[in-house]
C-alpha positions in Angstrom: 136.5 1.3 -5.1 133.0 2.2 -3.7 130.7 -1.0 -3.9 127.1 -1.4 -3.7 123.8 -3.3 -5.1 122.3 -0.5 -8.0 124.6 1.9 -8.3 123.8 4.5 -11.5 124.8 7.0 -13.3 122.3 9.0 -12.4 120.2 9.9 -9.5 117.3 8.1 -8.9 114.4 7.8 -6.1 116.9 6.3 -3.9 119.3 6.6 -0.8 122.4 5.9 -3.0 121.7 9.4 -4.6 124.1 10.8 -1.9 127.1 8.8 -2.9 126.1 10.5 -6.9 126.0 13.8 -5.6 129.1 13.2 -3.1 131.7 11.3 -5.4 133.0 14.3 -7.8 133.4 16.2 -4.4 135.4 13.6 -2.8 137.6 13.5 -6.2 138.3 16.7 -5.5 139.3 16.0 -2.4 142.0 13.2 -3.7 140.4 10.3 -4.1 140.8 8.2 -7.2 137.5 6.6 -7.2 135.6 3.8 -9.8 132.5 1.6 -8.3 131.3 -2.1 -8.9 127.9 -1.9 -9.3 125.7 -5.1 -8.3 122.9 -5.1 -11.3 121.3 -7.1 -13.9 123.3 -6.0 -16.0 127.2 -5.9 -17.5 129.3 -3.2 -19.1 130.9 0.2 -18.0 128.6 3.6 -17.7 130.2 6.9 -16.3 128.9 9.2 -14.3 128.6 12.8 -15.2 131.1 14.1 -13.2 133.6 11.2 -14.5 133.1 7.9 -12.0 133.5 5.1 -13.9 131.4 2.2 -12.8 131.8 -1.5 -13.0 128.7 -3.6 -13.4 128.5 -7.1 -12.3 125.6 -9.0 -13.1 124.1 -10.6 -10.1 124.8 -13.8 -10.5 121.7 -16.3 -8.3 118.3 -14.9 -8.2 116.6 -17.3 -6.0 113.5 -15.4 -5.3 112.5 -14.6 -9.3 114.4 -12.2 -12.0 111.6 -9.7 -11.2 113.0 -8.6 -7.8 115.8 -6.6 -8.4 117.6 -3.6 -9.5 118.1 -3.5 -13.6 117.6 -1.3 -16.0 115.2 -1.1 -18.8 115.6 1.6 -21.8 116.3 4.8 -19.5 114.5 3.1 -16.3 115.4 2.7 -13.0 114.1 -0.9 -11.8 114.1 -1.2 -8.3 112.2 -4.0 -7.2 114.4 -5.4 -4.5 112.3 -6.5 -2.1 112.8 -10.0 -0.4 114.2 -11.3 2.8 117.8 -10.2 4.3 118.7 -13.9 4.3 117.7 -14.8 0.7 119.7 -11.4 -0.5 122.9 -12.1 1.8 123.1 -15.5 0.0 122.5 -14.1 -3.6 124.7 -11.6 -3.0 127.8 -14.3 -1.6 127.0 -16.4 -4.5 127.7 -14.0 -7.0 130.6 -12.7 -4.3 132.0 -15.5 -4.7 131.4 -16.7 -8.2 132.9 -13.2 -9.6 135.9 -13.0 -7.4 138.3 -13.7 -10.1 137.1 -10.6 -12.1 136.6 -8.5 -8.3 140.6 -9.4 -8.0 141.9 -8.4 -11.1 139.7 -4.7 -10.6 141.3 -4.4 -7.6 145.0 -5.3 -9.0 144.3 -3.7 -12.3 142.9 0.0 -10.5 145.5 0.1 -8.0 142.5 -0.4 -5.4 144.1 0.6 -1.5 140.4 0.5 -0.3 136.9 -1.4 -1.1 134.1 0.9 0.4 130.6 -0.8 0.9 127.5 1.8 0.1 125.3 -0.9 1.6 125.6 -3.7 4.0 126.2 -6.9 1.6 126.6 -9.5 4.4 128.9 -12.1 4.7 130.0 -11.2 1.4 132.3 -8.5 2.6 134.0 -10.6 5.1 134.7 -13.1 2.4 136.3 -10.2 0.1 138.0 -9.1 3.3 139.6 -12.7 4.0 140.4 -13.3 -0.1 142.0 -10.0 -0.5 143.8 -9.1 2.7 146.2 -6.2 1.1 143.1 -4.0 0.4 141.4 -1.8 3.3 137.7 -2.5 4.0 135.2 -0.3 5.1 131.8 0.1 4.7 128.7 3.0 5.5 125.9 1.6 7.9 122.4 3.7 7.6 120.0 2.2 10.5 119.7 -0.8 12.8 116.9 -2.5 13.3 117.3 -4.5 16.3 117.1 -8.2 17.8 119.1 -11.1 18.4 119.0 -12.4 14.5 120.2 -9.0 13.5 123.0 -8.5 16.0 124.0 -12.0 14.4 123.4 -11.2 10.9 125.8 -7.5 11.9 128.5 -9.7 12.9 128.3 -12.0 10.1 128.4 -9.1 8.2 130.9 -6.6 9.8 133.5 -8.1 11.9 137.0 -7.5 10.6 136.3 -5.1 8.6 139.1 -2.0 9.3 136.0 0.5 9.9 131.6 0.6 10.0 130.8 4.4 9.6 127.8 5.0 11.0 125.4 7.8 10.0 124.1 8.6 13.2 125.2 8.3 17.1 122.5 6.2 17.9 123.3 3.9 15.3 127.1 3.6 15.9 125.9 2.6 20.1 123.6 0.2 18.8 126.3 -1.6 16.3 129.0 -1.6 19.5 126.1 -3.4 21.3 126.3 -6.1 18.6 129.5 -6.3 19.1 131.6 -4.5 17.1 134.8 -2.9 18.7 134.4 0.0 19.7 137.5 1.6 17.7 136.2 0.3 14.7 133.3 2.3 14.3 133.0 5.6 13.3 129.6 8.6 13.0 130.1 10.4 9.3 126.8 12.4 8.6 125.8 11.8 5.7 124.2 15.3 4.0 122.8 17.2 1.5 124.3 20.7 -0.1 122.0 23.5 1.1 120.3 25.4 -1.6 122.1 28.5 -2.1 118.4 30.6 -2.2 115.3 30.0 -0.4 112.8 28.3 -2.6 111.2 30.6 -5.1 108.0 32.1 -4.0 106.4 31.8 -7.7 107.4 28.3 -8.5 105.8 27.4 -5.1 102.9 29.2 -6.0 102.3 27.6 -9.1 103.2 24.0 -7.2 100.5 24.7 -5.0 98.1 26.0 -8.0 99.0 22.7 -9.8 97.9 20.6 -6.8 95.0 22.4 -6.1 95.8 23.8 -3.0 93.9 26.7 -1.7 95.2 29.9 -0.8 95.7 29.7 3.3 96.0 26.0 3.4 98.6 24.4 4.4 100.6 21.9 2.4 101.7 18.7 4.1 103.7 16.4 2.5 104.4 12.8 2.9 106.4 10.4 0.8 107.7 7.1 0.5 111.1 7.8 -1.2 112.6 7.0 2.2 114.6 3.5 3.3 112.0 3.0 6.5 108.9 4.1 5.3 107.1 0.7 4.0 102.8 -0.1 3.6 102.3 0.1 7.3 103.3 3.4 7.6 101.8 5.1 4.8 98.1 3.1 6.0 99.0 4.3 9.7 100.2 8.3 8.2 97.2 8.3 5.7 94.4 7.6 8.1 95.4 9.8 10.4 95.3 12.7 7.5 92.3 11.5 6.4 90.7 12.5 10.0 92.9 15.8 10.3 92.1 17.1 6.7 88.0 16.0 8.0 88.5 18.3 10.6 90.7 21.2 9.3 89.6 23.1 5.9 93.5 24.5 6.4 95.3 21.1 6.3 95.5 19.8 2.4 98.1 16.6 2.6 99.7 15.2 -0.8 101.1 11.6 -1.0 103.5 10.9 -3.2 104.9 7.1 -4.0 108.4 6.1 -6.3 106.6 5.3 -8.9 107.8 1.3 -9.2 106.6 1.1 -5.4 103.6 2.9 -6.7 99.9 0.8 -6.4 96.6 2.3 -7.5 95.1 0.6 -5.4 96.6 3.1 -3.2 94.0 6.0 -4.9 91.4 4.2 -3.0 92.8 6.2 0.2 91.7 9.9 -1.1 89.5 11.5 1.0 89.1 15.7 0.1 92.0 17.8 0.5 93.7 14.3 0.5 96.0 13.1 -2.8 97.9 10.0 -4.0 100.4 10.2 -6.6 102.2 8.1 -8.0 104.2 10.4 -10.5 104.6 13.5 -8.7 106.6 15.3 -11.6 108.9 17.5 -9.9 109.3 16.1 -6.8 112.0 18.5 -5.2 109.9 21.6 -6.3 107.2 20.2 -4.4 109.0 19.6 -0.9 110.3 22.5 -1.3 107.3 24.3 -1.7 105.7 22.1 0.8 104.4 23.9 4.6 105.7 20.3 6.6 106.9 17.4 5.7 104.5 14.9 7.3 106.8 11.1 8.0 106.1 9.3 10.7 107.2 5.3 11.8 105.2 2.7 13.2 109.0 0.8 14.5 110.5 3.1 17.2 113.0 0.2 17.6 114.3 0.9 14.3 117.5 3.5 14.1 117.3 6.0 11.6 120.0 7.8 9.7 117.8 10.2 9.8 116.6 9.7 5.9 118.6 12.0 3.3 114.3 13.7 2.0 114.5 14.8 5.9 117.3 16.5 5.2 116.4 18.2 1.8 113.4 19.2 3.3 114.7 21.1 6.5 117.4 22.5 4.1 114.9 24.1 1.8 113.4 25.0 5.6 110.3 22.4 5.2 109.5 21.5 9.3 109.6 17.2 9.4 106.8 16.0 11.4 107.3 12.6 12.8 107.4 10.2 15.6 109.9 8.8 18.2 112.3 6.4 16.7 116.7 6.3 17.5 118.0 9.0 16.1 115.4 11.4 15.5 116.9 13.4 18.3 119.8 14.1 16.2 118.3 15.7 13.7 114.7 17.3 15.3 114.2 19.0 18.2 110.5 19.4 19.1 109.4 22.9 18.2 112.6 24.8 16.9 113.3 22.4 14.4 110.5 19.9 12.9 107.8 18.3 15.5 108.2 15.3 17.3 105.2 13.4 18.8 105.7 10.0 20.8 103.3 7.3 18.4 100.6 7.7 15.4 97.9 8.2 17.9 99.7 12.0 19.0 100.2 12.4 15.0 96.6 15.2 15.2 98.2 17.0 18.4 102.0 17.5 16.4 100.3 18.6 13.1 98.3 20.8 15.7 101.5 22.5 17.0 102.9 22.6 14.0 100.2 24.4 12.2 99.1 26.4 15.2 102.7 27.3 16.1 103.4 31.1 16.3 107.1 31.0 15.8 106.4 28.8 12.4 109.3 31.1 10.3 111.8 31.2 13.1 111.3 26.7 13.2 111.8 27.1 9.4 115.1 29.1 9.6 116.3 26.3 12.7 115.4 23.7 9.7 117.8 25.3 7.6 120.4 26.1 10.1 120.6 22.1 11.4 121.4 21.2 7.9 123.9 23.6 7.2 125.5 22.6 10.6 125.8 19.4 10.6 124.7 17.6 7.2 126.5 19.4 4.4 127.6 16.4 2.1 130.8 18.3 2.0 131.8 18.2 5.8 130.9 14.5 5.0 133.4 14.2 2.0 136.0 15.6 3.6 135.6 13.3 6.9 135.7 10.0 4.3 138.4 11.2 2.8 140.3 11.7 6.3 139.4 8.1 7.3 140.5 7.1 4.4 144.0 8.8 4.6 143.8 7.6 7.9 143.9 3.9 7.3 146.2 4.4 5.2 148.9 6.0 7.1 
């Protein structure tokens, strides 16, 4: 049983897309799946691949009911933003209150393994203690660092059968936080590499719609990433405005998740710097961009790396970013993307990317990295192998 917060039967602007896309691959490899989703709704839904999702209503809203996942008509509302401690308490209280229901599901569905798609905090260990006959695993996307975070990791994951880290650096940090070495493994998340390169006609249509002149470089930034917050946006767009003013061959497009967009962000626009909260056909824009611009202001945060990076690279779109733990596992500067030390040196990194004589080779290398290391079919094989090994 897959368990997570806000798991919907269709792709959304979030990291659950990995599980939506991987669930049919897991089923093809012999895994019998259902999902339990903590939402602001009840009832049962189903994905196109036939994965049943049982919706469990969050019982406690300590920070106001407008801050949670919900479905309003056909729109997915993602406003899960408040402090980790408050969120962990809400999830624990919801789990305690619904323990009988969860145990009934486990019994009726003959569940062998519960896998948490999110870190649900102490609720995971609570369930493990109350359903000892079932194996428990979870996925950890990133590592934030700090003593309080280490305590949170131990309170959440000690005692689980296996924690899956999405990068080697995250695995190392989890062990340093106190998780046993033999209970932490790495399964990289991934994407399905496209069968063909992006259609030049579609790319031209996108660039014409965005007003990118012939010969200019389309540089895309996106808020469709877990570790991107307002400081990252403001630092990135500040650099972009300076670069665009000096380089007419650079055209920046900033794209937000619709529900994270604020009209005030439009005030940051400048010549050849655009901001969108409802960019149509984001994947086509991503495939059509010359570069994906995604710096971080927090080098201490371990990242997965983000799915949007992998999607960009699968199209041959190189990522330009700053140093953070885990970045080096996907980006090799000058060969498959561009990496720099800090926001202060981002302009030099963009100059290096735009002026590089081997741009075609870098695009090929980006696609090769995804095919070799981040193919979602390999992720599915490794998850099924992990779960089988726990039952042997």
